N, C-alpha and C positions, 0 to 999 in steps of 0.2 A: 395283422398289425398294422396300424396307421400312424400318422405323425402325432396324434393326440395320445396314443399308448406310449410311444417312444418318449414323448415330452414328459409324460408322468413318471415314466421309469427313470429317466435321466435326471429330472429335477431334484430328486431325493438325495443324490450322490453328494453335490456340493453342500447341501444343507447338513448332512452329517459329517463330511470330511473337514469342513472348515473349523467347527468347534472341536473336533477331535484333534486336528493339527495344532489348534491353540493350546489345548491342554498339554500335548506333547512338547510344544515350544516352551511353556512355562516349566515343565518337569525338565527339559533340558538346561534351562537357566538355573534351576534350583540345584540340579545334580552335576552341573558343568559338563554335560555329556555331548560331545560333538556329533556322536551317532544319532543320538535322539533328536538333536537339532536338525541334522540332515534329513531324517525321516519326516519330521514335522515340515519342513520346507518343501520336500518333495510332495507331501500330502497337499500342501497349499497350490503346488503347480498343477497337480492332477485335478483338484477341485476346479481350478480356472478352466481347464479344458472341457470338463463336464458342464460347468456353467455356461460356457459359450455354446455348447452343443444343445443344451436345454433351451436356451434363449432363442437360437436359430429355428428350433422345432416348434416354438410357441406360436408363431404366426399361423402355421399349418393347423395346429391344435385349435387355435381360435376359429378358423374358418370351418373346422368340422363341427364345433359345439355351439356357435353363436346363434344358430337358428333352432337349437334343441329346446323344447319346453322345460321351463324351470331354470334356464340359464339367464343370469342376469348380465346385460351388456356393460352397465356401469362397473360391475365387479371385475370384468375382464380388463377394462380400461385401468382400473386402479392396480390390478395385478400386473399389467404390462408396465405401467409407470414405475412401480417398485422394483419390477424385475431389471429394468434398465440400471437403476442405481446399485442394485445388488451385483448385477454382472460386472459393472465397472470397478466396484470395490473389490470383487473377487479377481478380476484380471489384474489389477494393480498389485494385489497381494501375491499372486502368482509370478508375476514379472519381477517383483522385488525379491522373492524367494529365489528365482533362478539367478538374479543378479548377485545375490549373496554368495551362491556357489562359486561363481567366477571370481568375486572380489576376495574371498577368503584365502585364495592362493596368491593373488598379486597385490592386494591392498587389505591386509588383515584388520587394520584399525577402522577402515571404512566399513568393512564388512560387520564388524562388531557394532558399529554405530547404528546399523539398520535393525538391530534386534528389537529395541524398544518400539520404534515405529511398525515393525512387523506385528508385534503383540497388540498394539492399539489398532492396526488395521484389520487384524484377524477378528477382534471383538466387534468392530464396525461392520465387517463383512458378514460375520455370523448373525448379527442382529438384523441387518438388512435382508438376508437370505431367510431368516425365520419369519420376519414381517411378510415378505413376499409369499412365502409358503402359506401363511396365514390368509392372505388376500386371495391366493389361488383356491383355498378350501371354500371361500365364500362365493365362488362362481355358481355352483349348483346347489349348495346346501341352504 
């Protein structure tokens, strides 16, 4: 296994986890379930970790495939640019999710006020991750 393989394996995890967490967060709002909300927020935090790992492995993956026949360098550049946006959106989502865990005990009103921004940010993160994944698929296809 090399960094390109690890990048491809890890990159799919946040692409799946963020929309899954978003659905869970919406369900938690609808059902007023603190447990479901906690699972959703934990899912976002885990997705942020995997997004960071996938991003860090991206440079090594680029070095391995940039000279392979059929690989389009401009597609790599577009994928890399969109990955930076997706990474930051997902990291902010993860940080706010972790902050919510702490705030719910000491400042419940502040924690509650984070829910709508978390829903919006989860949609933005999911969209940017999907776009980044689509750009990644264009590198060799």
